[in-house]
C-alpha positions as CSV (number, residue, x, y, z in Angstrom):
1,X,105.2,60.0,86.8
2,X,105.5,61.3,83.3
3,X,105.9,65.1,83.2
4,X,105.6,67.1,80.0
5,X,105.2,70.8,80.8
6,X,106.2,72.2,77.5
7,X,108.4,75.2,77.1
8,X,106.3,76.8,74.3
9,X,103.1,76.3,76.2
10,X,104.5,78.2,79.2
11,X,106.0,81.0,77.1
12,X,102.8,81.4,75.1
13,X,100.5,81.4,78.1
14,X,102.6,84.1,79.8
15,X,102.5,86.3,76.7
16,X,98.8,85.7,76.3
17,X,97.8,86.8,79.8
18,X,100.2,89.8,79.7
19,X,98.4,91.1,76.6
20,X,95.4,92.2,78.8
21,X,96.6,95.7,79.8
22,X,99.9,95.2,77.9
23,X,102.1,98.2,77.3
24,X,103.9,99.3,74.2
25,X,107.2,99.3,76.1
26,X,106.6,95.9,77.5
27,X,105.0,94.9,80.8
28,X,101.5,95.3,81.9
29,X,99.2,97.7,83.8
30,X,96.0,96.0,84.9
31,X,94.3,97.6,87.9
32,X,91.4,96.4,89.9
33,X,87.9,96.9,88.3
34,X,89.2,98.4,85.1
35,X,88.3,97.3,81.6
36,X,91.6,95.5,81.2
37,X,91.1,93.7,84.5
38,X,87.6,92.6,83.5
39,X,88.8,91.5,80.1
40,X,91.5,89.3,81.7
41,X,89.1,87.7,84.1
42,X,86.6,86.9,81.4
43,X,89.3,85.5,79.1
44,X,90.6,83.3,81.9
45,X,87.1,82.1,82.5
46,X,86.7,81.2,78.8
47,X,90.1,79.4,78.8
48,X,89.2,77.4,81.9
49,X,85.8,76.5,80.5
50,X,87.4,75.3,77.2
51,X,89.5,72.7,79.1
52,X,86.4,71.4,80.9
53,X,86.5,73.3,84.2
54,X,83.4,74.4,86.0
55,X,83.9,78.2,86.4
56,X,82.3,80.9,88.5
57,X,82.9,84.4,90.0
58,X,82.2,85.2,93.6
59,X,80.5,88.4,94.6
60,X,83.6,90.6,94.4
61,X,85.1,89.2,91.2
62,X,87.4,86.4,92.3
63,X,87.4,83.8,89.6
64,X,87.4,80.1,90.2
65,X,87.8,77.1,87.9
66,X,87.5,73.5,89.1
67,X,87.9,69.9,88.3
68,X,85.6,68.1,90.7
69,X,87.0,65.2,92.7
70,X,85.6,61.7,92.3
71,X,85.8,60.6,95.9
72,X,86.4,63.7,98.1
73,X,84.7,66.4,96.1
74,X,84.3,68.7,99.2
75,X,88.1,68.7,99.8
76,X,89.5,71.5,97.7
77,X,93.2,71.6,96.6
78,X,93.6,75.2,95.4
79,X,96.3,77.0,93.6
80,X,96.4,80.5,92.0
81,X,97.3,84.1,92.7
82,X,96.2,87.7,91.9
83,X,95.3,89.0,88.5
84,X,95.9,92.7,89.1
85,X,99.3,94.4,88.5
86,X,101.1,97.5,89.7
87,X,101.2,100.5,87.3
88,X,103.9,99.7,84.7
89,X,104.3,96.3,86.1
90,X,105.9,93.1,84.7
91,X,104.5,90.1,83.0
92,X,104.8,87.6,85.8
93,X,103.9,89.0,89.2
94,X,100.6,87.5,90.3
95,X,99.5,86.2,87.0
96,X,102.3,83.6,86.9
97,X,100.5,81.8,89.7
98,X,97.3,81.7,87.8
99,X,98.8,80.5,84.5
100,X,101.0,77.9,86.3
101,X,98.0,76.5,88.1
102,X,96.0,76.4,84.9
103,X,98.8,74.5,83.0
104,X,99.4,72.2,85.9
105,X,95.8,71.2,86.4
106,X,95.2,70.9,82.6
107,X,98.2,68.5,82.4
108,X,97.0,66.4,85.3
109,X,93.4,66.1,84.0
110,X,94.6,65.1,80.5
111,X,97.1,62.5,81.8
112,X,95.5,61.2,85.0
113,X,91.8,61.9,84.6
114,X,89.5,63.0,87.4
115,X,91.2,63.7,90.7
116,X,90.2,62.2,94.0
117,X,89.9,65.6,95.5
118,X,88.7,68.7,93.8
119,X,91.3,70.8,92.0
120,X,90.5,74.5,92.0
121,X,92.2,77.5,90.4
122,X,91.6,80.9,91.9
123,X,92.3,84.2,90.0
124,X,92.1,86.7,92.8
125,X,90.6,90.1,92.1
126,X,93.3,92.2,93.8
127,X,96.4,92.1,96.0
128,X,98.6,95.0,95.0
129,X,96.6,98.1,96.2
130,X,97.8,99.9,93.1
131,X,94.5,101.5,92.1
132,X,92.8,102.0,95.5
133,X,94.5,102.3,99.0
134,X,93.5,98.8,100.1
135,X,95.4,95.5,99.7
136,X,94.4,91.8,99.6
137,X,90.8,92.6,98.6
138,X,90.6,89.3,96.8
139,X,92.0,86.9,99.4
140,X,90.4,88.7,102.3
141,X,87.0,88.1,100.7
142,X,87.7,84.4,100.3
143,X,87.7,84.3,104.1
144,X,85.1,87.0,104.7
145,X,87.5,89.2,106.6
146,X,87.4,92.2,104.2
147,X,85.7,95.2,105.9
148,X,83.1,97.0,103.8
149,X,83.7,100.2,105.7
150,X,87.3,100.3,104.7
151,X,86.6,100.7,101.0
152,X,83.2,102.4,100.8
153,X,84.6,105.9,100.6
154,X,88.0,105.4,99.0
155,X,88.8,106.6,95.5
156,X,91.6,106.2,92.9
157,X,93.8,109.0,91.6
158,X,91.1,110.1,89.2
159,X,88.5,110.4,92.0
160,X,86.6,107.3,91.0
161,X,84.9,105.6,94.0
162,X,85.8,102.0,94.8
163,X,82.1,100.9,95.0
164,X,81.2,102.6,91.7
165,X,84.2,100.9,89.9
166,X,83.2,97.5,91.4
167,X,79.6,97.8,90.4
168,X,80.5,99.0,86.9
169,X,82.2,95.6,86.4
170,X,79.1,93.8,87.6
171,X,80.2,93.0,91.1
172,X,79.1,93.9,94.6
173,X,80.0,93.5,98.3
174,X,80.3,89.9,99.3
175,X,77.5,88.2,101.2
176,X,79.2,84.8,101.0
177,X,80.6,83.0,104.0
178,X,84.3,82.3,104.6
179,X,85.6,79.3,102.6
180,X,86.0,76.3,104.9
181,X,86.5,73.5,102.3
182,X,90.1,74.3,101.3
183,X,92.3,71.4,102.3
184,X,95.5,73.1,100.9
185,X,96.6,76.2,99.0
186,X,99.7,76.4,96.9
187,X,101.0,79.6,95.3
188,X,103.9,79.9,92.8
189,X,105.4,83.4,92.4
190,X,108.6,85.0,91.1
191,X,111.1,85.7,93.9
192,X,111.2,89.5,93.3
193,X,114.8,89.4,94.5
194,X,118.1,88.1,93.3
195,X,119.0,85.2,95.6
196,X,117.9,82.3,93.4
197,X,119.5,83.7,90.3
198,X,122.8,84.4,92.2
199,X,122.8,80.9,93.6
200,X,121.7,79.4,90.3
201,X,118.7,77.7,91.7
202,X,115.4,77.2,89.8
203,X,113.1,76.9,92.7
204,X,112.7,78.4,96.2
205,X,110.7,76.5,98.8
206,X,109.3,79.2,101.0
207,X,109.2,78.7,104.8
208,X,107.6,82.0,105.9
209,X,106.6,85.5,104.9
210,X,108.3,88.2,106.8
211,X,106.5,90.4,109.3
212,X,106.6,94.1,108.6
213,X,106.5,97.3,110.6
214,X,106.2,100.6,108.7
215,X,106.4,104.1,109.9
216,X,105.8,107.7,109.0
217,X,108.2,109.9,111.2
218,X,108.4,113.7,111.6
219,X,111.4,115.5,113.0
220,X,110.7,119.1,114.0
221,X,113.6,121.5,114.4
222,X,113.9,125.1,113.5
223,X,114.3,126.6,110.0
224,X,116.9,129.4,110.0
225,X,119.4,131.4,107.8
226,X,122.1,129.2,106.4
227,X,124.7,132.0,106.6
228,X,124.0,133.6,109.9
229,X,123.1,130.7,112.2
230,X,126.3,129.3,113.8
231,X,126.6,125.5,113.8
232,X,126.2,125.1,117.5
233,X,122.9,127.1,117.6
234,X,121.2,125.1,114.9
235,X,118.2,122.7,115.2
236,X,118.9,121.0,111.9
237,X,116.3,118.3,111.1
238,X,118.4,116.8,108.2
239,X,121.3,116.4,110.5
240,X,119.1,114.6,113.0
241,X,117.7,112.4,110.3
242,X,121.2,111.5,109.1
243,X,122.2,110.5,112.6
244,X,119.1,108.3,112.9
245,X,119.7,106.7,109.5
246,X,123.4,106.1,110.2
247,X,122.9,104.5,113.6
248,X,119.9,102.4,112.6
249,X,121.4,101.0,109.4
250,X,124.6,100.1,111.3
251,X,122.6,98.2,113.9
252,X,120.7,96.4,111.2
253,X,124.0,95.4,109.4
254,X,125.4,94.0,112.6
255,X,122.3,91.8,113.1
256,X,122.2,90.7,109.4
257,X,119.8,88.5,107.5
258,X,116.9,88.0,107.6
259,X,116.4,91.5,109.2
260,X,116.1,94.3,106.6
261,X,115.6,98.1,107.3
262,X,114.8,100.7,104.8
263,X,114.4,104.5,104.9
264,X,112.5,104.9,101.7
265,X,111.0,108.4,101.5
266,X,112.7,111.6,102.8
267,X,111.2,115.0,102.6
268,X,113.1,117.9,104.1
269,X,111.5,121.3,104.5
270,X,111.9,124.0,103.2
271,X,114.3,122.0,101.0
272,X,116.2,125.0,99.6
273,X,119.9,125.7,99.5
274,X,120.2,128.6,101.9
275,X,117.9,127.6,104.8
276,X,118.8,125.3,107.7
277,X,116.1,122.6,107.3
278,X,113.5,122.9,110.1
279,X,111.6,119.7,109.4
280,X,112.0,116.3,107.9
281,X,109.3,113.8,107.1
282,X,110.6,110.3,106.4
283,X,109.4,106.7,106.2
284,X,110.9,103.5,107.8
285,X,110.2,99.9,106.8
286,X,111.5,97.0,108.9
287,X,111.0,93.3,108.2
288,X,112.0,90.1,109.9
289,X,110.8,86.5,109.9
290,X,110.8,86.3,113.7
291,X,108.1,88.3,115.5
292,X,110.0,88.9,118.8
293,X,113.2,89.9,116.9
294,X,111.2,92.4,114.8
295,X,109.5,93.9,117.8
296,X,112.7,94.1,119.8
297,X,114.7,95.7,117.1
298,X,112.1,98.3,116.1
299,X,111.4,99.3,119.7
300,X,115.2,99.8,120.2
301,X,115.3,102.0,117.0
302,X,112.2,104.0,118.2
303,X,114.0,104.7,121.5
304,X,117.2,105.7,119.6
305,X,115.2,108.2,117.5
306,X,113.7,109.8,120.6
307,X,117.1,110.0,122.2
308,X,118.8,111.6,119.1
309,X,116.0,114.1,118.7
310,X,116.3,115.1,122.4
311,X,120.1,115.4,122.2
312,X,119.7,117.9,119.3
313,X,116.8,119.8,120.7
314,X,114.3,118.6,118.2
315,X,110.8,117.2,118.6
316,X,109.8,113.9,117.0
317,X,106.5,112.3,116.0
318,X,106.5,108.5,115.3
319,X,103.5,106.9,113.6
320,X,103.7,103.1,113.2
321,X,101.0,102.6,110.7
322,X,101.7,99.0,109.7
323,X,102.3,96.1,112.1
324,X,102.1,92.7,110.4
325,X,103.3,89.5,112.1
326,X,105.5,87.0,110.2
327,X,103.5,84.2,108.7
328,X,104.9,80.7,108.6
329,X,104.0,78.2,105.8
330,X,102.7,74.8,106.6
331,X,105.5,72.4,107.8
332,X,104.0,69.3,106.1
333,X,103.7,71.1,102.8
334,X,107.2,72.5,103.0
335,X,108.6,69.0,103.6
336,X,106.5,67.6,100.7
337,X,107.9,70.3,98.3
338,X,111.4,69.6,99.5
339,X,110.9,65.9,98.9
340,X,109.5,66.6,95.4
341,X,112.6,68.7,94.5
342,X,114.9,66.0,95.8
343,X,113.1,63.1,94.1
344,X,112.9,64.9,90.7
345,X,116.4,66.4,91.0
346,X,115.1,69.9,90.8
347,X,117.6,72.7,91.7
348,X,116.2,74.4,94.8
349,X,116.9,76.1,98.1
350,X,114.8,76.8,101.2
351,X,114.2,80.5,101.8
352,X,111.8,83.0,103.2
353,X,109.8,85.7,101.4
354,X,110.7,89.3,102.0
355,X,107.6,90.5,100.2
356,X,103.9,90.1,101.1
357,X,101.7,87.7,99.1
358,X,98.2,86.3,99.1
359,X,99.5,83.3,100.9
360,X,99.9,85.3,104.1
361,X,96.1,85.7,104.2
362,X,95.6,81.9,103.5
363,X,98.3,80.5,105.8
364,X,96.7,81.3,109.2
365,X,93.4,79.7,108.0
366,X,94.3,76.7,105.7
367,X,97.5,74.6,105.1
368,X,99.5,76.8,102.7
369,X,102.8,76.7,100.8
370,X,104.7,78.8,98.3
371,X,107.2,78.2,95.5
372,X,109.5,80.8,94.1
373,X,111.2,80.9,90.7
374,X,114.1,83.3,90.0
375,X,113.7,86.9,88.9
376,X,116.3,88.1,86.4
377,X,118.5,90.6,88.1
378,X,116.1,90.5,91.0
379,X,113.8,93.0,89.1
380,X,110.1,93.1,89.9
381,X,107.2,95.7,89.8
382,X,108.9,97.0,86.6
383,X,108.3,96.4,82.9
384,X,111.7,94.7,82.7
385,X,110.6,92.0,85.1
386,X,111.3,88.6,83.7
387,X,112.3,85.0,84.4
388,X,113.9,82.4,82.1
389,X,111.3,80.2,80.6
390,X,113.2,77.1,81.6
391,X,113.0,78.2,85.2
392,X,109.3,78.8,84.8
393,X,108.9,75.3,83.5
394,X,110.8,73.9,86.4
395,X,108.6,75.8,88.9
396,X,105.4,74.6,87.2
397,X,106.8,71.0,87.2
398,X,107.2,71.2,90.9
399,X,103.7,72.7,91.4
400,X,102.2,69.9,89.2
401,X,103.9,67.2,91.2
402,X,102.6,68.8,94.4
403,X,99.1,69.0,93.1
404,X,99.2,65.4,92.0
405,X,100.2,64.2,95.4
406,X,97.5,66.3,97.1
407,X,94.6,65.7,94.7
408,X,95.3,62.2,93.2
409,X,96.8,60.2,96.1
410,X,95.0,58.9,99.1
């Protein structure tokens, strides 16, 4: 199979899509239902139309472009990702998946004609939750699992209501049924970590997306004078937190990959130099690819926190506000991607994803697979986010081969 995914085409396409919401210092800010977001979706629609795709928006603003199949037009081979970014984001997260699908499908149509099964790009409205406190709005609406009540009364930092912003862009709540015609979904994404770069691999074949448990935790001790309160009489919330952090991280290190544990936000009160801290608010984020291991570890850590607080005479409040199961990718598609990498002598490794992606919404409902390309220095969600263009080309080559096998072969 002749494969010419051109270096300049890839580089130019990335720069083009990044210009919508592009920042002077580099990178992109393109938030859901903003003028920059709408301009990007409309420009993508025009570009898809210009290469002969049938294009349409759904009710909430997900954009689709399709090459209809000649024999199995109701069997959809879909690829894409989300068009929104974080604030001061990079030029690849999300939008790489859209551009890659566009280039791959354009190449296939130009060189092999009409597919047997329908090829469809999706540019999803939102995944990041960067403007409004809600994530996966795009992919959840594909499968009619987004709850209208969850977004009706939420606002952004400027106080703009979600519904008002949506309607200002010409969209509304979905009345469309869940998609049931998708035969396979493929998403290509930057790794957002440093494994592929360190191992000098161009492609990651993703086996699963980690499960996550996130917590807000409050330790309640007693604020008191830093000079007159003897050490043995203190109810020091910072000391209690340090014990919790030290013991928990040590246990996580002993278990090792793929378990990760992070204490990300710490807020001591009153947070002044001459007062024993009487309260600490902190967050905890734990992730693992195995559900039972994730549950077992976090339950042990929760018990440890209660024990430490009791030993030191403090109260503790533990609020687990996120509890997401690990999501495996489709075994047949994983093996197909591995075979492609071997056949085409592409440099790859099998790995899991430590971050969430739209694929985790698709995977329980349709056969789904993911490809990663390296992130330079592991940087993402940052204006410095980047990937070598030659690695982007290799990833898009792998995606193109996969789409060919799925859409053009019996």
